[in-house]
C-alpha positions in Angstrom: -2.1 -37.9 -23.3 -4.5 -36.7 -26.1 -2.7 -34.3 -28.3 -6.3 -32.1 -28.1 -7.5 -31.2 -24.8 -10.5 -32.2 -23.0 -12.7 -29.1 -22.3 -14.7 -28.3 -19.3 -17.1 -25.5 -19.2 -18.6 -24.5 -16.0 -21.1 -21.7 -16.4 -23.2 -20.0 -13.8 -26.3 -17.8 -14.4 -26.5 -14.1 -13.3 -23.1 -13.7 -11.7 -21.1 -10.7 -11.5 -17.9 -9.7 -12.4 -16.7 -8.6 -9.1 -17.8 -11.7 -7.2 -14.6 -13.5 -7.7 -10.8 -13.0 -7.2 -11.3 -10.8 -4.1 -12.9 -7.8 -6.0 -15.6 -7.7 -3.3 -16.8 -9.2 0.0 -17.9 -12.4 -2.0 -15.7 -15.3 -1.3 -15.2 -17.6 -4.1 -12.1 -19.7 -3.1 -12.3 -22.4 -5.7 -12.9 -20.1 -8.4 -10.0 -18.0 -7.2 -7.7 -21.0 -7.1 -8.5 -21.9 -10.7 -7.7 -18.4 -11.5 -4.2 -18.5 -9.6 -3.5 -21.8 -11.7 -4.3 -19.9 -15.2 -5.8 -16.7 -16.2 -8.3 -14.2 -15.0 -9.9 -11.8 -17.6 -10.3 -8.4 -16.5 -12.4 -6.9 -19.5 -14.8 -10.0 -20.0 -18.2 -9.3 -21.0 -21.3 -11.2 -22.2 -22.6 -10.0 -25.8 -26.2 -9.6 -24.2 -27.3 -9.3 -20.8 -30.2 -11.7 -21.1 -30.3 -15.4 -20.5 -31.7 -17.1 -23.8 -29.7 -15.1 -26.3 -26.7 -15.0 -24.4 -26.8 -18.8 -24.4 -27.5 -19.1 -27.9 -24.8 -17.0 -28.8 -22.3 -19.0 -26.7 -23.4 -22.2 -28.2 -23.4 -21.0 -31.8 -20.7 -18.2 -31.7 -23.2 -16.0 -33.7 -24.9 -12.9 -33.0 -28.7 -13.2 -32.6 -29.7 -12.3 -36.2 -27.5 -15.4 -37.3 -28.9 -18.0 -34.7 -32.2 -16.8 -34.6 -32.7 -16.0 -30.8 -33.4 -12.3 -30.1 -35.2 -12.5 -26.7 -36.4 -15.1 -24.3 -37.5 -18.4 -26.0 -39.2 -20.0 -22.8 -42.1 -17.2 -22.3 -45.3 -17.4 -23.5 -45.1 -14.3 -26.0 -41.9 -14.9 -27.7 -40.6 -13.9 -31.2 -38.9 -17.4 -31.9 -39.1 -20.8 -30.1 -35.5 -21.4 -30.8 -32.5 -21.1 -32.9 -32.8 -21.1 -36.8 -33.1 -24.4 -38.6 -29.6 -25.2 -39.6 -27.8 -23.3 -36.8 -24.3 -25.0 -36.2 -22.8 -25.1 -32.6 -19.4 -25.8 -31.4 -20.5 -29.1 -29.8 -21.6 -30.4 -33.5 -18.1 -29.4 -34.7 -16.3 -31.0 -31.8 -18.1 -34.4 -32.0 -17.5 -34.2 -35.8 -13.8 -34.1 -34.7 -14.0 -37.1 -32.4 -14.7 -35.5 -29.2 -17.4 -37.0 -26.8 -20.0 -34.4 -25.7 -21.8 -33.9 -22.4 -24.2 -31.3 -21.0 -25.6 -30.8 -17.7 -27.8 -28.0 -16.1 -29.7 -25.1 -17.7 -30.1 -24.9 -21.2 -32.4 -22.2 -22.4 -30.8 -21.7 -25.8 -33.7 -23.2 -27.6 -37.5 -24.3 -26.3 -38.3 -27.1 -28.8 -35.0 -28.5 -29.2 -32.3 -29.5 -26.7 -28.7 -30.2 -26.1 -29.0 -33.9 -28.0 -30.2 -32.0 -31.0 -27.2 -29.8 -31.2 -24.4 -32.1 -31.0 -24.2 -33.2 -27.5 -24.5 -36.9 -26.8 -24.9 -37.2 -23.3 -27.0 -35.1 -20.9 -28.0 -35.0 -17.4 -29.8 -32.7 -15.0 -31.0 -30.7 -18.0 -33.6 -28.0 -17.5 -34.9 -27.7 -20.9 -38.5 -27.6 -22.8 -41.2 -30.4 -22.3 -40.5 -31.5 -25.7 -36.9 -32.3 -25.8 -37.3 -33.5 -22.3 -40.0 -36.1 -23.5 -37.6 -37.1 -26.3 -34.6 -37.7 -24.4 -35.8 -40.6 -22.3 -33.6 -40.1 -19.7 -32.3 -42.4 -17.1 -34.2 -41.7 -13.5 -30.8 -40.6 -11.9 -30.5 -38.1 -14.7 -33.7 -36.4 -14.2 -34.3 -33.1 -12.2 -37.4 -35.1 -10.6 -34.8 -37.1 -8.8 -33.6 -34.5 -6.5 -34.9 -35.4 -3.3 -37.4 -33.3 -1.2 -36.6 -31.8 2.1 -36.0 -28.2 1.9 -38.0 -25.3 3.2 -37.8 -21.5 3.2 -37.1 -20.2 6.6 -36.8 -16.3 5.6 -37.4 -14.2 2.8 -37.9 -10.5 1.6 -40.4 -9.7 -1.2 -40.6 -6.3 -3.0 -43.7 -5.1 -4.5 -43.1 -3.5 -7.7 -44.8 -0.2 -8.7 -47.2 -2.0 -11.1 -48.5 -4.5 -7.8 -46.5 -7.7 -9.1 -44.5 -9.3 -6.2 -40.7 -9.8 -6.8 -38.9 -12.1 -4.2 -35.4 -10.7 -3.4 -33.9 -13.4 -1.4 -34.7 -16.4 0.5 -32.9 -18.4 3.1 -33.6 -22.3 2.7 -32.8 -24.9 5.0 -32.8 -28.6 4.7 -30.6 -31.5 3.9 -28.0 -30.2 1.1 -28.7 -33.4 -1.0 -31.9 -31.7 -1.6 -30.5 -28.7 -3.2 -30.0 -28.5 -7.0 -26.5 -27.4 -6.9 -25.7 -30.5 -4.9 -27.5 -32.5 -7.5 -25.9 -30.7 -10.3 -22.3 -31.5 -8.8 -23.1 -35.1 -7.9 -24.3 -35.7 -11.8 -21.2 -33.8 -13.0 -19.0 -36.2 -11.3 -20.8 -39.3 -12.5 -20.8 -37.9 -16.0 -17.1 -36.9 -15.8 -16.1 -40.4 -14.4 -18.1 -42.0 -17.8 -16.0 -39.7 -19.9 -12.8 -40.5 -18.4 -13.1 -44.2 -18.9 -12.0 -43.8 -22.6 -8.7 -42.0 -24.1 -10.5 -39.8 -26.8 -11.0 -36.0 -26.0 -14.2 -35.1 -24.4 -16.3 -31.9 -23.9 -18.3 -31.4 -20.7 -20.4 -28.3 -19.8 -22.0 -27.7 -16.3 -24.6 -25.1 -16.4 -25.5 -23.8 -13.0 -29.0 -21.9 -13.0 -27.6 -20.0 -10.0 -27.0 -17.4 -8.4 -29.9 -16.0 -10.6 -32.7 -14.1 -8.5 -34.3 -15.0 -6.1 -31.3 -15.1 -4.1 -31.7 -18.5 -2.3 -28.7 -19.5 -0.5 -28.9 -22.5 2.1 -28.9 -21.2 5.7 -25.3 -22.6 6.2 -24.0 -20.1 3.7 -26.1 -17.3 4.5 -25.0 -17.0 7.9 -21.2 -16.5 6.6 -22.5 -13.0 5.6 -23.3 -10.1 7.9 -25.6 -7.8 6.1 -24.5 -4.9 8.6 -20.9 -5.1 7.3 -22.0 -5.1 3.7 -21.1 -1.5 2.0 -23.8 0.1 -0.1 -23.3 0.7 -3.7 -22.3 4.3 -4.2 -24.8 4.8 -7.1 -27.7 3.2 -5.2 -29.7 6.4 -5.1 -28.9 7.6 -8.5 -31.4 10.2 -9.9 -30.9 9.5 -13.6 -30.1 13.1 -14.9 -29.9 13.3 -18.6 -30.2 9.4 -18.9 -33.0 7.2 -20.8 -36.3 7.5 -19.1 -36.7 3.6 -19.1 -33.9 3.2 -16.6 -35.6 6.0 -14.4 -38.8 4.1 -14.6 -37.3 1.0 -13.5 -35.3 2.2 -10.7 -38.7 3.5 -9.2 -39.5 -0.2 -8.6 -36.9 -0.3 -5.8 -37.3 3.2 -4.3 -39.3 1.9 -1.2 -36.2 -0.6 -0.5 -34.2 0.6 2.4 -30.4 0.5 2.7 -30.7 -2.5 4.9 -32.7 -4.1 2.3 -30.2 -3.6 -0.3 -27.3 -4.9 2.2 -29.4 -8.0 2.9 -29.8 -8.4 -0.9 -26.2 -8.1 -1.5 -25.3 -10.7 1.4 -27.6 -13.3 0.2 -26.5 -12.9 -3.2 -22.7 -13.4 -2.0 -23.9 -16.5 -0.1 -25.7 -18.0 -2.9 -22.5 -17.5 -5.2 -20.1 -18.9 -2.5 -22.6 -21.9 -2.3 -22.2 -22.5 -6.0 -18.5 -21.9 -5.7 -18.4 -24.9 -3.3 -19.9 -27.1 -5.7 -17.7 -26.1 -8.6 -14.8 -27.5 -6.1 -16.5 -30.6 -5.9 -16.3 -31.0 -9.8 -12.7 -29.6 -10.0 -11.6 -31.9 -7.2 -13.1 -34.8 -9.3 -11.3 -33.8 -12.5 -8.2 -33.7 -10.6 -8.8 -37.3 -9.1 -9.4 -38.7 -12.7 -5.8 -37.9 -13.6 -6.9 -36.0 -16.6 -6.7 -32.2 -15.2 -3.4 -31.7 -16.7 -5.0 -32.3 -20.2 -8.1 -30.3 -19.8 -8.8 -26.8 -20.7 -11.1 -25.4 -18.0 -13.2 -22.5 -18.5 -15.5 -20.6 -15.7 -17.7 -17.7 -16.7 -21.3 -16.8 -16.7 -24.0 -15.6 -18.8 -24.6 -12.2 -17.6 -24.6 -10.2 -14.3 -26.8 -8.5 -11.9 -27.1 -4.7 -11.0 -27.7 -5.7 -7.3 -28.6 -2.2 -6.2 -26.3 -0.4 -8.3 -27.9 2.4 -10.1 -30.9 1.7 -7.7 -31.9 -1.3 -9.9 -31.6 -5.1 -9.5 -31.6 -8.0 -12.1 -30.9 -7.2 -15.7 -32.2 -6.3 -19.3 -31.7 -3.1 -21.2 -29.5 -1.7 -18.6 -26.1 -1.1 -20.2 -23.9 -0.8 -17.3 -20.9 -2.9 -16.3 -22.5 -4.7 -13.4 -24.8 -6.5 -16.1 -22.7 -6.8 -19.0 -19.2 -7.4 -17.5 -18.8 -11.1 -16.2 -16.2 -13.3 -14.5 -14.1 -15.2 -16.6 -11.2 -17.4 -15.7 -9.4 -20.3 -17.7 -6.8 -23.0 -16.8 -4.8 -25.2 -19.2 -1.8 -26.4 -17.8 1.2 -26.3 -20.0 -0.6 -23.8 -22.1 -1.8 -20.8 -19.9 0.8 -19.1 -17.6 -0.5 -19.6 -14.0 -1.5 -16.6 -12.3 -1.8 -14.1 -15.1 -4.2 -11.3 -15.7 -5.4 -10.5 -19.4 -6.7 -7.0 -19.8 -7.9 -7.4 -23.4 -11.7 -7.0 -24.5 -13.0 -10.6 -24.9 -16.7 -11.7 -25.1 -18.7 -14.9 -24.0 -19.2 -16.1 -27.5 -15.4 -16.2 -28.2 -15.2 -19.6 -26.4 -17.1 -21.1 -29.1 -14.5 -20.2 -31.7 -12.0 -21.1 -29.0 -13.1 -24.5 -28.5 -13.4 -25.3 -32.3 -9.8 -23.8 -32.6 -8.1 -25.9 -29.7 -9.9 -29.1 -30.5 -8.8 -29.0 -34.2 -12.5 -28.9 -35.1 -13.9 -27.2 -38.3 -14.4 -23.6 -37.7 -18.2 -22.2 -37.3 -20.0 -20.6 -40.0 -20.1 -17.0 -38.7 -16.9 -15.1 -37.7 -18.8 -13.1 -35.0 -16.5 -13.8 -32.3 -12.6 -14.7 -32.2 -10.5 -17.6 -30.9 -8.9 -16.8 -27.7 -6.2 -19.6 -28.2 -3.2 -17.1 -28.6 -4.3 -15.0 -26.1 -4.3 -17.7 -23.4 -0.8 -18.7 -24.6 0.4 -15.1 -24.2 -2.3 -13.2 -21.8 0.1 -10.3 -21.2 1.3 -9.7 -24.5 -1.6 -10.4 -27.2 -3.0 -7.1 -28.7 -6.4 -6.1 -27.6 -9.4 -5.3 -29.8 -10.0 -1.8 -30.2 -13.8 -2.5 -29.2 -16.7 -5.0 -29.1 -20.2 -5.0 -29.8 -23.1 -5.9 -27.3 -26.5 -6.4 -28.5 -30.2 -6.2 -27.1 -33.6 -6.9 -28.4 -35.6 -6.8 -25.3 -36.8 -9.4 -22.8 -40.5 -10.1 -22.8 -41.1 -7.1 -24.9 -39.1 -5.3 -27.6 -36.6 -2.9 -26.8 -33.7 -2.1 -29.4 -30.1 -1.5 -28.1 -26.4 -1.6 -29.5 -23.5 -1.0 -27.2 -19.9 -0.1 -28.4 -17.4 -0.8 -25.8 -13.9 0.3 -26.3 -10.7 0.5 -23.8 -12.0 3.7 -22.0 -15.4 4.6 -23.3 -18.7 3.1 -23.7 -21.0 4.3 -26.2 -24.9 3.2 -25.9 -27.2 3.6 -29.0 -30.9 3.3 -27.4 -33.0 3.3 -30.5 -35.6 5.9 -29.8 -34.5 6.9 -26.4 -31.5 9.2 -25.2 -28.2 7.6 -26.1 -25.5 7.3 -23.6 -21.5 7.9 -23.4 -19.5 7.1 -20.5 -15.9 7.5 -19.7 -15.1 4.2 -17.4 -11.7 5.5 -16.7 -12.9 8.9 -15.0 -16.4 7.6 -14.1 -16.3 3.9 -13.5 -19.7 4.1 -11.8 -21.3 5.3 -15.0 -23.2 8.2 -13.3 -22.4 11.0 -15.9 -23.9 10.7 -19.4 -21.4 12.5 -21.8 -23.4 11.9 -25.0 -24.0 15.7 -25.2 -21.0 17.0 -23.5 -18.8 19.2 -26.2 -15.7 18.0 -24.3 -16.5 14.3 -25.6 -17.8 15.3 -29.0 -14.9 13.6 -31.1 -15.2 10.7 -28.9 -19.0 10.1 -29.5 -18.5 10.8 -33.3 -15.8 8.1 -33.2 -17.7 5.5 -31.4 -20.9 6.3 -33.5 -18.8 5.6 -36.6 -17.3 2.6 -35.1 -20.7 1.0 -34.2 -21.7 1.5 -37.7 -19.0 -0.2 -39.1 -18.9 -3.2 -36.5 -22.7 -3.5 -37.8 -22.0 -3.5 -41.0 -19.0 -6.0 -40.4 -21.5 -8.5 -38.6 -24.3 -8.3 -41.0 -26.4 -6.7 -38.3 -29.9 -6.3 -40.2 -30.6 -3.0 -38.1 -27.9 -1.1 -40.3 -29.8 -1.4 -43.6 -31.5 1.4 -45.3 -34.7 1.0 -44.0 -36.8 4.2 -42.6 -36.1 2.8 -39.1 -32.8 1.7 -39.2 -29.5 2.8 -37.6 -28.5 4.7 -40.7 -31.1 7.2 -39.7 -29.1 8.1 -36.6 -25.3 6.6 -37.2 -22.9 8.0 -39.5 -22.9 5.6 -42.6 -19.5 6.0 -44.3 -20.9 4.8 -47.6 -24.1 7.1 -47.7 -24.3 9.5 -50.6 
């Protein structure tokens, strides 16, 4: 057995924290079983609620100003096409340390470069930009075009946004399971896993499912497992946005014509889509077990960000600072190292895994200390001290929108650039309905979190904290100011 563990990372796209471990009506038996054999994290967060910057931060372990990905890289009007020249990933560090590395599924961290340019030696079923796809010269069986045809939409719901654009909320798809992308992804993962297990040196394998991203499109077999009439509505579905940023009120207006039943249907299809992905995650975990290498493999499951799914009267994600988009599911299993069935209440972030993988793999550390290794926490989930706070960021999606979020054990402070700031008491107001930023009773809390936010920005070299006219120092307490 290797002294260093194999590493299997399974990541979904836009999956909420409350979809696993019986936290809602969503059924995920395979992820739940994985959690029962290891640790589930209660306070696990993405560092940014948007696909491309979240994935760039994951692979680099660094904030956007260090890796170069601030917003989406796959859209026409983008700030950058990918990560900065010279950005180092944990895959490169592990490959240098003797790991064999493989990447499957959604990439999205760079448009002009792909996983093969960042330390991954074997790729399959990767969705990436046209340039890295052309250079990869993939075998036919590794190409997404190899997915057989045969599925068709049998039902769907489309909403028209206030600007006139259509947004497909959910679809039901019928046809052979073999024609579904999740089936193809899991099949390729089993094949690549078999290749990696043929040798004794350690390996890193990542499987990035693009689901359950909207439109929520489950196979009818899974869709029929959920009755929308039995799905509870979010308590804050009809929020009025009193004393809150205008952008959120404007966004919520997109969905005001949706009925309560529309929202229940959306949730039911989202849960069904998530259960379908869980089914294929189970196939991959079964293949790992059959390989005989499960006992020496660190398995991590998580997602890049969440989905509002009707909470606060909105859907999908972006600048909304709420728990539904920023809090993500996260579990880990490492036999003999992580006590089975434990629960960790410490604040952790997705990009902490970059530093963790280097640590457990005996690889050189990454250039920027923007995250921490969770190795000691995994060994002692119930005893490790928690960080006092974590900092989340946001620069916009297809347009620019500056935001910083300070999340502490009880409170959340949101700095919204040139809009209203927000302060939530997550203990007394878990639905984040009451903005306490101007409440005198929370004055000391707000001031303390403002100071902490500036300190974090300074610690992590956030360029927005600098002494520019339009910098954070104009609004946040700078302890070094004259």
